[in-house]
C-alpha positions as CSV (number, residue, x, y, z in Angstrom):
1,M,-4.9,9.5,16.8
2,S,-1.9,8.0,18.7
3,Y,-0.9,4.7,18.6
4,Q,0.9,2.7,21.6
5,K,3.6,0.0,21.2
6,L,2.4,-3.3,23.1
7,V,5.7,-4.3,23.2
8,P,8.3,-1.8,22.3
9,N,11.2,-4.1,22.3
10,A,9.8,-6.4,19.8
11,K,11.0,-4.6,16.8
12,P,14.4,-6.0,16.4
13,G,13.0,-9.6,16.6
14,L,10.3,-8.8,14.4
15,N,12.9,-7.2,11.8
16,K,15.0,-10.5,12.1
17,F,12.0,-12.7,11.5
18,K,10.8,-10.5,8.5
19,A,14.3,-10.9,6.7
20,E,14.4,-14.7,7.6
21,V,10.9,-15.0,5.7
22,A,12.0,-12.7,2.9
23,K,15.2,-14.8,2.3
24,E,13.3,-18.1,2.3
25,L,10.6,-16.7,-0.2
26,N,13.5,-15.1,-2.2
27,V,12.1,-11.3,-1.7
28,P,15.3,-8.9,-1.5
29,L,14.5,-6.8,1.2
30,S,16.6,-3.6,2.0
31,E,16.2,-0.4,4.0
32,Y,14.0,0.9,1.3
33,N,11.6,-1.8,-0.2
34,G,9.8,0.8,-2.6
35,E,10.8,-1.0,-5.5
36,L,9.1,-4.0,-4.7
37,T,5.9,-5.2,-5.9
38,S,2.8,-5.4,-3.7
39,K,2.5,-9.1,-4.2
40,Q,6.3,-9.5,-2.8
41,N,5.9,-7.3,0.3
42,G,2.6,-9.0,1.1
43,S,3.9,-12.3,0.5
44,V,6.4,-11.7,3.3
45,G,3.8,-10.0,5.5
46,G,1.3,-12.8,4.8
47,E,3.8,-15.5,5.6
48,M,4.7,-14.0,8.8
49,V,1.3,-13.7,10.2
50,K,0.9,-17.5,9.0
51,R,3.6,-18.5,11.0
52,M,3.0,-16.4,14.2
53,V,-0.9,-18.1,14.1
54,E,0.8,-21.5,13.7
55,S,3.1,-20.9,16.7
56,Y,0.4,-19.5,18.9
57,E,-2.1,-22.5,17.8
58,K,0.6,-25.0,18.7
59,N,1.2,-23.4,22.2
60,L,-2.4,-23.7,23.2
């Protein structure tokens, strides 16, 4: 299966957003995050989705 990126230029912005959320949640992100627990990684991803949904709903 082949995946096509919908917005190829979005990666740097998403990485910055991920770093900001991780910092706020005190999750130490690095180039390799294999030492982090699933809970830590999930909390960052979950918070990112929560904020993106809130932003979308606010702009409706």
